[in-house]
N, C-alpha and C positions, 0 to 999 in steps of 0.2 A: 821475479825481476821484471820490471817494466821496460819496454822498448820504445824507441822514438816512433812518431806517427809516420806512416806511409800512405798508400792508398786505402788502408783499412783502419777504421777507428780503433784507438787503444782503449782497453777495458780498465777501468779505474776502480780502486776500492772506495766504496762509499761508507763512511765511518760515523756511526752515532757517537755521542760524547761518551757514552758508557763503554764504548769499544767494540761493539758487535759489527763485524764487517759483512757487507754483501757485495755483489758485482753488478755493475750497470755500464752500458756503453753509450756514448753520445750517438745521436743518429748521424749516419754517414752524410757528409756534405753540409752539416749544420755548422756554419762558420761561427755562431755565437759561442759554442763551447769547443771549438777547435783549439788544439794545444800546439803552441810553438815548440815546446820541448817538454820531455818528461823527466822530472827530477824530484827529489824529495827534500824537504826542509830539515829532516833529521830529527833526532829527539829534542825535547824541550831543554834549552840551555840554562834558563833561570826563570824563577817564578816570583811574582809580586802580588800582594793582596791589594786589590784596587780599592781606593778609598772615596774618590770623588769623580763624577762625570759632569763636565761643563759643556753645554751646547748653546751656540748663539744662532740667531735667525739668518745672519749673513756671514760670509767668510770672516774669520778672525784675522786682523792685520798681523803680519809676521812679528812685528815687535811686541804686540800684546801676547801673542802665542808664546813667544820666548819668555816674556816676563812671567806669565802664569806658570809655564813649565819650570822656571827657575826657582819656584818656592819649594820644589821637592828635590832630593838628591839627583844627580845626573843619571840618566838612563831610566828614571821612574816615571816617565811621561810618554804617552802615545797619542798621536793625532788621529782624528776621525773626520770623514766627510759624510755628514748626515743629511738626510732628506726623506721626503715622503713620495712614493711612487706607486702607480697602480700595478696590481698583481692579478693576473687571470689564471685560474686553475680550471681543470675540467669541470668541477662542480660548483665553483663560486668564484666571484670577483670582489675586489676591494683594495683599499689603499693599505700600504705597509711602510713602516719606518725602516729605512735602509742605512747601513753604515759601511763606507768604503775605508779599508784598512790596509796596512802592510801586515800580512799574515804572520810573518816571522817575528814582528815586534809585538803586535797586539795580542797574540796568544799568551804572552807572558802575564798578562793582566786579567785573564779569564779564570774561572774556577778551576782548581787543580785538575779535576777529572776531565775537563774539556781541554785544558792547555796540553796535557800529556798525550793526547790522542793525535799523533801526527797526520793520520789520514784526513782528519777534518781540515787541517791547515794546508796540507798538499793540495786537496781538492779546491779550496778557495783560491789558492795561488794559481791553479791551472785553469780557472775561469768558470768554475761552478759556483752556485749560490748555496750558502748555508742558511737554513731556516731554523728559527726557534721551534721547540716542540709544540708551543701554543699555536703559532702560526700554521704549522703543519696540520694540526687538528682542526683548526678553524676553516682552512681552505680544502681539507681532505686530500693532502698531498703526501704520498708515501716517499719514503727514502728512495732515490733513483727516479722519482717522477719528473715531469716536465711542466714548467710554468712559463708564462710570458710576464716579464718584469720590465716595466718601463719601455715596453714595445719590443724587447729582445727575448727571444725564445731560449730558455736556459734549463739545464738539468739540476736537480737538487742533489748536491754532492755531500751533504751532511745535515744531520739534525743535532743541534747542540745548544747547551745552556751557556750563554756568554756572560750572564751576570749583569747585563745592561738593561735598565728599566725601559720598557716600551720600544725596544729595538727588535724588529722581527726578522731581519735578514742581514747577513754579513757577506760582503763581496770584496774582491781585491781592488786595490787602487786602479789597476788597468781596466777592469770592468767598470769601475765607477766613472772612468773617463767616457766610456761608451754609453753609460746611463745618464750622462750629463749631470752627475751629482756635483754639488758646489766645491770649491776649494775647501781646505780644512776649515771647519767650523766647530770642532769638538776636541776635547782632551780627556783622557783618562789619566788620573794622578794616583800614585802610591806614596804616602808619606813615610811609611816605614815605622809608625808609632802605634802604640796600643789604641790611642783614642783619636779618631779622624775629626772630632769636633773642631779643634783650632784650624785645621786645614780647610775645611769647608767654609768656615767663617772668613778666612783669609781670602779664599777665592771669590767669595761673594762680594768682597770689598773691591776686587780688582776688575769685575766685569760689569757690564751695563745692566740696568734693571730688567731688560727684556731677555736676559740670559737665563737658561734653565740650568740649575745646579742641583745635582742629586748626590746625596751621601749614600755610598753603596754598602756600608756596613754600620751596625749600630755603635753608639758611643760606648766607651769603656764603662763598666758598671762600677760605680763609686758610692753606692748607697745600700743601706739595709732596708728591707721592706717592712711593712707594718709589723710592729711588735704587738701582740694581742693586748696585753695589759696596758701598754702606752696608748694604743689606739682607743681602748674603752675610756681611758682617763680623759683623752683629748677630744674624742668625737662624741662621747655620750653613748647611751644605749638607745637605739632607735626602735620603736615599736610602731607598727602600721597595720592597717587592714586593706585587703583587696576586696572591692565591692563587686557585685555580680556583673556589672558592665565593664570590669576591668580597671576602673579608677583606683588609684592608691591613695588612702587617707593616712596621713602621718600623725602621730601623737602631737597635739598642739603645744604641750608643754616642752617637748624636745625642740620643736621649731622655735619657740620663743627663746630658749637658752642657747641655741646654736647657729640659727640662720640670721645673717646680718647683711646689710648693704653697705658697700664701701666704694669709693672712687679709686680706680687703678690707672696706671699709665696706658696710653694708646686706646684702650677699649672704652673707658669711662666708667659709669656706674654698674656694678655687678651685685647680685644677691646670691650669696653662697654660704657654705659652712665657714664659720669664723677661722677655722684651723687652716684653710686653704690660703688665706690672703698673705701671710708672710712670705711663702714661697712663690706665689703668683706674682706679687709685686717685684720681688727679686728678679724673676724670669723676665717680666715685661720690661723692667728697667734695663736689663742687660740686652734685650732685643732692640730697645730704642738706642742704647749706647753703640751697638754694632751697626747702626744705619739700616735696620731691617723693619722699622716701624710701618713702612708702607707696604710690607708683606702681610700685614693684618688689616682686615677691612672692618672697622667698627660697625658699620651699617649692616654687616652680615654676621654679626654675633647673635646667637639664638638662645642665650640663656644658660644658666648654671643650675640653680635649684629648681627642680621640677619633679614632684613625686610621681614616678611611673615605674613599670616593669621594663626589663630589657626587651627589645623587640623580638617576638616569636619565642618567648620563654616565660617562665613563671618566677624568675629571679629579679630581685629589686635592682634597679639601675643605680649607678653611682650618682646620677642626677638627683635621685630622691635623697641622698645624703648631702647634696650641695657640694659635691667634690669632683664634678665634671663640668665641662663647658664646651660649646660648639663654636668653631670659628670658620670664617670664609665658606659659608654653607653652600653659596651658589654654584661653586665649582668643586666641591668635595663631598658629594653625595655618598651615602652608604653603598657598598658594593662596587665602588669605583677606585681607581688609583688617585684621583684628585690632583691638585697642583700646589699643595701646601709646601712653602719654601723649606728646604732641609735645614738651613741655618736656624730657622724659627723652631723647628722640631728638635734640633740638637740642644738648643738652650732650654726648651721646656724639659726635656729629658734630664739635663744636667740638674735642674731644680726639682727633681723628684716626680715628674709626670710621665704617665704612659700614653703613647699615641695610638689611636685607633687605626691609623694606616698601616701599622705593623701586623694587624690581625690577618692571617692568611685566608681563613675560610669566610669571614664576614668583615672585610676591611671597612673602616668607618673614618676616612681621613679628616673630617671635620672635628673629630671627638678627641679631646685630652681629658685625662682623669688623674687625680692624685694617686701615686702608687707608693710613695714613701714619705714618712714624716720626718723632716729634717729640723735640726735645731738651728734656726737663723734669726 
């Protein structure tokens, strides 16, 4: 049982998302983590699966915030105050993305194993900072350690997976005031449906082009992947040689029968396998119809058909089949998160394409490849 603060600092449980507890006390006299009262938020009351995170560079007008939140059922939206602040730890310094939240509300939208650990949210409510596991590793900060965030000296009260991309630290709205984070400029939304694709597209239409919109879970699977017999019939049998210098030489007869050049919406002329074009044109047409054409930069398209092996492997790349293409290459390099628009990604997936940004070990956000042959 925790007691209220007096002249001696109260010891708080510092709780990882997985539920392992330890004990640490704020330094006596440190007003940054001083506690006005000791209480608990209690067990999780309800849980939602987060579908979309939208963030704007400036505070979102209240009317727009209400309008965007209104596209999901009541209670299925949580506001955030996001910004980038300097963080100094004993071994390293750097900038981190921070979100100020109402812990009692926001926890409902985090992954189940995080939302259920009340200690995480109690500590955030009491003025501690919660770091992502990745940030804790990068900065060498242990659970219960001390950091300086935005000029304030704070104890790390939790290590947790919040499910939000590129957000390194979570604080309460009270602490967000002291850190001078902006007024609410973000929303987490839960649509309550199997497929988040329509919701992310609706959100994208309602916010400015400079807003960042992230789809937090993949679209519902509505396709069967390559049938071997069907794939052989439609794609042909590709034979090739790998030369001593690593260059791939493809059977010229297969190339003549299968590789063609066509003009497609938004991008223009593309040289690919003839089987990709029906689905590719459908996807690009839908992207255009949804007002997302400006999210694809034709001058940064870097090809489709290119005989090569997958980087750092001896396996043939889908580019050698003419079934993959690279978009927006300048800001979507391999092994980065990139900035590919989630609405664009969702539509490509709908039309049978796999996105390299989903690959956990070797993300390649510029890369899309055909994953299913659809009858269109």
